[in-house]
C-alpha positions as CSV (number, residue, x, y, z in Angstrom):
1,M,52.2,4.6,-21.1
2,F,53.2,7.7,-19.2
3,V,50.1,9.6,-20.2
4,Q,47.7,7.0,-18.6
5,K,49.9,6.6,-15.5
6,W,50.1,10.4,-15.0
7,D,46.3,10.7,-15.4
8,E,46.0,8.4,-12.4
9,L,47.7,11.0,-10.3
10,K,45.1,13.6,-10.7
11,G,44.2,15.1,-7.3
12,L,47.4,13.8,-5.8
13,V,49.6,16.6,-7.1
14,P,48.9,20.3,-7.4
15,D,46.5,21.1,-10.2
16,D,48.8,23.5,-12.0
17,V,51.6,20.9,-11.9
18,F,49.3,18.2,-13.1
19,A,48.0,20.2,-16.0
20,R,51.5,21.3,-17.1
21,V,53.0,17.8,-17.0
22,Q,49.9,16.3,-18.7
23,A,50.2,18.8,-21.6
24,K,53.8,17.9,-22.1
25,F,53.1,14.2,-22.1
26,R,50.3,14.6,-24.6
27,Q,52.5,16.8,-26.8
28,Q,55.3,14.2,-26.6
29,L,52.8,11.4,-27.5
30,E,51.7,13.3,-30.6
31,H,55.3,14.0,-31.7
32,S,56.3,10.4,-31.3
33,K,53.4,9.3,-33.5
34,E,54.4,11.8,-36.2
35,W,58.0,10.6,-36.0
36,R,56.9,7.0,-36.2
37,D,55.0,7.8,-39.4
38,V,58.0,9.6,-40.9
39,I,60.2,6.6,-40.2
40,N,57.6,4.3,-41.7
41,T,57.3,6.4,-44.8
42,Y,61.1,6.4,-45.3
43,F,61.3,2.6,-45.1
44,F,58.2,2.2,-47.3
45,R,59.9,4.3,-50.0
46,R,63.1,2.4,-49.7
47,T,61.6,-1.1,-49.6
48,G,58.0,-0.9,-50.9
49,I,56.9,-2.9,-47.9
50,P,53.7,-1.3,-46.4
51,D,53.2,-0.8,-42.7
52,M,51.6,-4.0,-41.3
53,H,49.3,-1.9,-39.1
54,G,48.1,0.3,-41.9
55,R,49.6,3.5,-40.3
56,L,50.0,6.7,-42.2
57,I,52.5,6.8,-45.1
58,Y,53.2,10.4,-46.3
59,D,53.0,11.2,-50.0
C-alpha cells in the first residue's frame, strides 16, 4: 500500500513534501474505500448478494 510505503520515507524527504504527499495518499485511500462501498451497494441492489466481508452497504 502506498500510504505505508510513503510513511517509511519520513525523514528522507523534506518535511513539507512528506506532509503534502502523505495527505494526498490518505485522501486517496478514503476515497477509494467510499467508491468500493458505492460499487458494492450497486451490485447488492442488483443481485441481493451481500458483501462477503461485511462492508458498508448504503441505504
